[in-house]
N, C-alpha and C positions, 0 to 999 in steps of 0.2 A: 562510426558508430551509428546504428539506426536509432530512430526516435524512441526515447524512453516512453513506455506505456504506463499511464497513470489512471487511477480512478479516484475521484474526489467524492467523499461521502459526508454530507452535512445536511441537516434539515433546513438550514437557512439558504434558500434558493439564490437570493441576490449575492450572497457571499461566494458560493461555489461558481456562479456565473462569472463574477469578477476575477476570481483566482484562475478559473479555466482560461479566460481570454488572455490573461497575462502569461500563463504557462504555454499556451499555444503559440504566442509570439516568440517564445524561446524554443520552439521546435519540439514541444512535448505533444504526444498523442494522448488526448484527455477524454475520458468518459466520466459522466456524472451520475450520482445516485442521491436521492433525497432522504434515504433511510437505510438502516442496516439491512432490512429485509429486501429492499430493492437492489442493493449492492450484491447480496447473496444470490438473488434471482438472476442477475446479469452474469455473475460468475458461473452459476450452474448451467445457464444456457450455452456458455462457451463462445458467445459471439464476440467477446472482448477478453483478452488475456493480459491483464495488467501485470507489470513487474512490481509496481509499488501502489499501495492504497493509502491515501491521506484520509484519515478517519476521525471525525469529531467524537469526543468522548460522550458529550451530553446530548442525547437525542431522545425524542419521545418513542415509546414502544420499545424496540430492541436497542439498548444503548450501545455505545462504542465498545465497551469491554466485552459484552456478549457477542457482538459482531466479530470482534478480534478473535475470540476463542473459536468461533465457528470457521472463520477464514483459516486460521492456523491448523485446525483439525483437518479440513478438507484440502487446503492448498498451502502446505507448510513452506514452500519456497517463496511465496509472495511476501514481500517486505511491507510492513505497515508502520506508518508514521502517525501517531496520535496527535490531534489538535485539542487543546484544552484552554479553558478560562482559568482564572486564578483559583476559583473554588473547587476545581476538579483536578488539581495537581496530584493529590494522593491516588486518584483513579488512574491518571496517566502513568504514574510510577507502578501501580498494580499492573497496568497494561504492559509495561516493560518486562515485568516478571513473567508475563504470560506470552511473551514472544514478540512484542512490538520492537521495531528497530530503534525508534527514538520518539520523543514527543516535543512539540513546540507549543508555545503560548500564543493564544489569539489576542489581538491580531498579530500575525506573524510577519516578520520582515521577509520580503520577497527573495532577496539574495540568500538569506539563511535557508529558506524553504528550498530554493533551487539547489543549493549546495547539499543539503540533507538528502534530497531526492536523488541527486547524482550519485552520492555515496551508496545509498540503498540499492540503486540500479546496479552499480558495480558489484556489490556484494551478491545480489541475486544471480547476475550473469556468471560470476566466478563459481558459485555453487553449482549452477547448471553445467558449466564446463567440467568441473570435477566429476560430476555424475556421468557425463558423456565419456570422459577419459576412462573412468572405472569400467563402464560397460564395454568400451572398445578393448581394454586389456583383457576383460573376461572372455570376450568373443575370440580374441587372438589366442588366448591360453587354451580354449576349448578346441580350436582348430589345430593348435600347435603340434 
């Protein structure tokens, strides 16, 4: 299996630096963004194609829920895991209703995070494979 591609989005630079280093040691390909707007800019540029985005709920400017909605609107197959503090659990649950894969409490246990990311990557890859299979069947049917 090729390296899972992740994007970490959080306004706390030290936090995402630390998490990024730990994930890279576990063979994850990691991109970082310090805001929802920066994350969307990177996605729109197409220079990095993440399978999973780990997204903080509470950020200045465009918050995590707004960012999630925009990601799901433009890139519906990308799985999003919300990160939340105790005060923003209702927001994280709202995020689940809006298409987030799951949410984790900050600070999160690294093993739990790695497990959740792995599950989200598997889900995204399975969805992509179903789409490819459907397209192939359609092509074969037309040639048939």
